[in-house]
N, C-alpha and C positions, 0 to 999 in steps of 0.2 A: 691222590684225588686230584684228577683235573678242574681246574679254575677257567671259565672261560674269562680272556682280559681282554681288552683293546692292544690292539700289535701294538703301538709302544710301549705299555705296561709289559705285558711277553717276554717285548724286545729286553726294557730294562731287567728282568728277572731272569734272564739267560745271559746277559750280557756280566751281569754280578757276577760269575762263575770266572769269568775270564780274563777280565783288565779293565784298568782305570779308563784307559783309550774307549773300548767297547762301552763302557757306560758313558761315558760321557757323551757319544756319537745320540745316544737317546733323547737327547736335551734341545731345546732351544739355544739359541745364542745368549741368553740373558735372564734362564731359566736361573729359579731358586731353591736350594735344598738346604732344611734343616733337619738338622741331626745334634743330639746328644747336647742340644741348646748351645749351638752355632750353627752359622749360615750362610752359606757360601752361593756366592752367586755369579754364574759365568761361566763357562764351559771349564774354562781353566784350573779354576776354584773347584768345580766336580771333579773332572778330573784325578785332583791331589785328593781329596776326599777319599777317593775313592781306591785310590791306589794304597794310599796311608792306612787305611782302614782292614784293606787285605792284607797287608803286609806285618798288623797287628795281631787282627783276628783270622783263626780257620771257624768255619760256621757251615751248616747245612740250614737251608730252609725251605719250611713245606707250607705250603699256601693253603688256607684253609677255608676261606671265605673272600667275597668280591662282592662290593653292593654300590650301588651308584648313588649319591647325597647331593641333588642338583648338578650343578657341574663338578663335582669331586667323585673320583672315582675311591671306593677305600678297600685295600684289601688288607688282611687278616693273614700274618704268618706267622708261624713257631719257627724261632732260631733255635738252633742248640750246636755248641761248640767251646772256643778258648775263651771265654770272656768271664767277667765278672757277671752274675745270676743266670750262667746257663743252668736252663733252659728258658727262653721269654718269649713271649707272644707279643709282637708289634703289629701296630696300625701304620699300613702306608696312606698317607692321601694324597694323590694325582690329581691335576688339572692338567689337561692336554692344549695344546695349540698349533696347529696346522698338520699334525700329523706325530708331530712331538712333543715330551712331558717340557711344559714350563713351569711347571712347580711342584714340589715333592716334600712333605712335613713326613717324619717317622718320628711314634709316638707311642711309649710303651704301655 
């Protein structure tokens, strides 16, 4: 299924299959990511978060829906892989700034 996404968000999901550096390039310099009860602030922390998650888990994601909630884009995705509770449906809450992601929260 093809979901129409703003370019920075589409770039994030494409980069997620590559590596932490590719993901980090999708974010502003002072961006914040919240995932699994942790908060990661800035490019270096985001790069490390993605690199460690990719090394720890193997997964595939299928985007199911996208909706706008004010200044936030919410993407619903189903992940299947080598992690506890697989498969899981996650919601990604994105905020954009100057053509990049400034905030991302991932919620089960």
